[in-house]
VOGU-3710 file (C-alpha; in Angstrom, 3 decimals, decimal comma):
1> qvqlvesggg> 184,935/-186,365/48,808  187,915/-186,813/46,526  189,005/-190,234/45,399  192,574/-190,913/44,372  193,316/-193,957/42,252  196,844/-195,074/41,482  197,747/-197,242/38,531  200,779/-198,372/36,592  202,460/-200,628/39,100  203,822/-204,021/38,189
11> lvqagdslrl> 206,761/-206,391/38,127  209,882/-205,105/36,412  213,572/-205,931/36,330  216,334/-203,888/37,867  217,253/-201,010/35,584  213,794/-200,764/34,059  211,505/-197,772/34,166  207,912/-197,476/35,262  205,401/-194,644/35,308  202,730/-194,496/37,958
21> scaasgrtfr> 199,605/-192,429/37,619  197,283/-191,040/40,244  193,912/-189,789/39,050  191,627/-187,706/41,222  187,873/-187,716/40,932  185,018/-186,312/42,906  184,531/-182,743/43,996  186,526/-179,881/42,520  190,117/-180,880/42,869  192,504/-178,099/43,829
31> pyamgwfrqa> 195,168/-179,425/46,145  198,061/-177,338/47,317  200,400/-180,245/46,646  200,398/-183,882/45,632  202,816/-186,266/47,241  204,060/-189,746/46,517  204,961/-192,131/49,304  205,930/-195,761/49,416  205,812/-198,546/51,947  207,789/-201,749/51,843
41> pgkerefvgv> 206,802/-204,803/53,910  207,728/-204,338/57,531  208,790/-200,731/57,023  207,224/-197,369/57,659  205,691/-195,332/54,904  208,345/-193,058/53,436  208,274/-189,897/51,403  209,206/-190,148/47,732  208,466/-186,694/46,372  205,945/-183,896/46,067
51> vnwslgstry> 204,713/-181,495/43,435  203,145/-178,095/43,977  199,901/-178,322/42,082  199,861/-174,738/40,838  203,532/-174,097/40,244  204,692/-177,559/39,275  207,747/-177,272/41,468  208,982/-180,522/42,948  210,948/-181,879/45,873  212,354/-185,384/46,252
61> sdfaegrffi> 213,809/-187,591/48,874  217,482/-188,404/48,538  216,892/-191,882/47,116  214,552/-190,504/44,463  216,606/-187,495/43,407  217,799/-187,916/39,843  215,902/-191,178/39,240  212,278/-190,326/39,965  210,362/-187,457/38,455  206,939/-186,131/39,355
71> srdndkntvy> 204,708/-184,285/36,934  201,060/-183,334/36,847  198,322/-182,656/34,365  195,993/-180,150/35,964  193,356/-180,558/33,261  193,187/-184,299/33,864  193,538/-184,026/37,654  196,349/-186,523/37,403  199,816/-186,704/38,886  202,548/-188,969/37,606
81> lqmnnlrped> 205,613/-190,585/39,081  208,213/-191,535/36,501  210,685/-193,993/37,989  213,898/-194,770/36,141  216,745/-197,156/36,805  214,675/-199,081/39,294  216,389/-201,125/41,970  215,192/-204,097/44,022  215,078/-201,844/47,080  212,429/-199,735/45,314
91> tavyfcaady> 209,996/-202,608/45,766  207,035/-201,268/47,724  203,433/-200,197/47,546  203,344/-196,673/46,164  200,710/-194,209/47,312  199,704/-190,794/46,136  198,273/-188,266/48,538  196,677/-184,838/48,371  197,530/-181,939/50,648  194,950/-179,158/50,500
101> hysggtyhra> 196,775/-176,710/52,725  200,177/-175,103/52,731  202,398/-177,325/54,854  205,587/-175,339/54,807  208,588/-177,534/55,203  206,617/-180,576/56,366  205,658/-181,903/52,939  207,685/-185,041/53,665  205,382/-186,010/56,535  202,541/-188,366/55,766
111> dvyddwgqgt> 200,324/-186,838/58,441  199,983/-183,511/56,606  198,183/-185,134/53,685  194,409/-185,261/53,651  193,431/-187,828/51,053  195,196/-191,010/50,028  194,921/-193,507/47,229  194,766/-197,240/47,792  198,293/-197,809/46,524  199,837/-199,723/43,653
121> qvtvss> 202,422/-202,461/44,004  205,821/-202,055/42,387  208,120/-205,063/42,432  211,646/-204,876/41,084  213,484/-208,127/40,529  217,267/-208,384/40,496
//
């Protein structure tokens, strides 16, 4: 059983930056990919971005492209989400998730991920 724990959320002002972390613990951790999702009140969970664990290659949703950056530290079993120029509409609970199998072009779908963290709240004030 792998446990994912997010941290780094908080209350920031528009234009600020924030870095979220997601640390994995438990059995040997070798995901195919690690994704970040977010969910605002009353809205569905939406894809933020994903990183290939071995290659480090990344993909982002349109709203994240150019502002958010995902990195990982394989030795620490940790994935990061650097968020810059935050906007009030970025307010949400942010989740990390592990995908242990190749998902092809479906990495943006929450249902392909196997393990999830509990989420960390990010609030951006205007």
